Structure formats: C-alpha cells, structure tokens
TORKOL-4160 file (C-alpha; in steps of 0.2 Angstrom, whole numbers, padded with zeros to 4 digits, m for minus):
67
<pt num="1" X="0491" Y="0844" Z="0548"/>
<pt num="2" X="0507" Y="0834" Z="0551"/>
<pt num="3" X="0519" Y="0829" Z="0535"/>
<pt num="4" X="0523" Y="0810" Z="0541"/>
<pt num="5" X="0542" Y="0808" Z="0542"/>
<pt num="6" X="0549" Y="0796" Z="0530"/>
<pt num="7" X="0567" Y="0801" Z="0533"/>
<pt num="8" X="0570" Y="0787" Z="0547"/>
<pt num="9" X="0560" Y="0771" Z="0535"/>
<pt num="10" X="0577" Y="0765" Z="0523"/>
<pt num="11" X="0586" Y="0763" Z="0539"/>
<pt num="12" X="0572" Y="0755" Z="0549"/>
<pt num="13" X="0567" Y="0742" Z="0533"/>
<pt num="14" X="0587" Y="0741" Z="0530"/>
<pt num="15" X="0588" Y="0733" Z="0547"/>
<pt num="16" X="0574" Y="0722" Z="0545"/>
<pt num="17" X="0580" Y="0715" Z="0529"/>
<pt num="18" X="0598" Y="0713" Z="0537"/>
<pt num="19" X="0591" Y="0705" Z="0554"/>
<pt num="20" X="0579" Y="0692" Z="0544"/>
<pt num="21" X="0591" Y="0688" Z="0532"/>
<pt num="22" X="0603" Y="0682" Z="0548"/>
<pt num="23" X="0588" Y="0675" Z="0557"/>
<pt num="24" X="0588" Y="0665" Z="0541"/>
<pt num="25" X="0603" Y="0658" Z="0541"/>
<pt num="26" X="0608" Y="0654" Z="0555"/>
<pt num="27" X="0589" Y="0643" Z="0556"/>
<pt num="28" X="0595" Y="0634" Z="0540"/>
<pt num="29" X="0613" Y="0630" Z="0546"/>
<pt num="30" X="0605" Y="0620" Z="0559"/>
<pt num="31" X="0602" Y="0605" Z="0545"/>
<pt num="32" X="0611" Y="0590" Z="0542"/>
<pt num="33" X="0614" Y="0592" Z="0523"/>
<pt num="34" X="0613" Y="0574" Z="0516"/>
<pt num="35" X="0628" Y="0565" Z="0507"/>
<pt num="36" X="0631" Y="0566" Z="0490"/>
<pt num="37" X="0620" Y="0556" Z="0478"/>
<pt num="38" X="0631" Y="0553" Z="0467"/>
<pt num="39" X="0641" Y="0543" Z="0476"/>
<pt num="40" X="0631" Y="0533" Z="0483"/>
<pt num="41" X="0630" Y="0517" Z="0474"/>
<pt num="42" X="0616" Y="0513" Z="0462"/>
<pt num="43" X="0615" Y="0494" Z="0461"/>
<pt num="44" X="0608" Y="0493" Z="0481"/>
<pt num="45" X="0594" Y="0504" Z="0477"/>
<pt num="46" X="0585" Y="0493" Z="0463"/>
<pt num="47" X="0572" Y="0484" Z="0467"/>
<pt num="48" X="0566" Y="0468" Z="0458"/>
<pt num="49" X="0548" Y="0469" Z="0450"/>
<pt num="50" X="0539" Y="0454" Z="0447"/>
<pt num="51" X="0536" Y="0458" Z="0431"/>
<pt num="52" X="0552" Y="0461" Z="0427"/>
<pt num="53" X="0554" Y="0442" Z="0426"/>
<pt num="54" X="0543" Y="0435" Z="0417"/>
<pt num="55" X="0534" Y="0440" Z="0399"/>
<pt num="56" X="0523" Y="0446" Z="0394"/>
<pt num="57" X="0508" Y="0451" Z="0382"/>
<pt num="58" X="0494" Y="0463" Z="0379"/>
<pt num="59" X="0482" Y="0461" Z="0368"/>
<pt num="60" X="0476" Y="0479" Z="0362"/>
<pt num="61" X="0459" Y="0480" Z="0353"/>
<pt num="62" X="0464" Y="0483" Z="0338"/>
<pt num="63" X="0480" Y="0469" Z="0335"/>
<pt num="64" X="0465" Y="0455" Z="0338"/>
<pt num="65" X="0462" Y="0448" Z="0320"/>
<pt num="66" X="0445" Y="0453" Z="0316"/>
<pt num="67" X="0432" Y="0437" Z="0309"/>
C-alpha cells in the first residue's frame, strides 16, 4: 500500500491562508468606516424624557407606615 506524500501540504496550506487573508482584506477595505464618535456633539444626541422634568416619588411597601 503506497504512503501518502505530505511534502506539498505546507505550501498548499500557506498559500491558502495568504489567499484568504488577501480576500478578507479586500472585502473589508470596501466598507466605509464611521466618523470618530469623540467628534460628535453630545448635546445633539440627548433626548428629553417626560419624567425628567417631573418630580416623582416612589412609595415602597416597606416605607409605608403601619397602623
């Protein structure tokens, strides 16, 4: 029974890895990266909630006085 020749395996695996790396690099280079979030104005992103302007008190059952 003949032996399996494994001498070209290193070359095949390395060329496959290099090819995959190049393909992934070209695919990811097509994406547009967003701007740096530090440059954004934080005041423009804040939203006012209705409960921010009101004073509310939460009554817990343990804080109620027992008679």
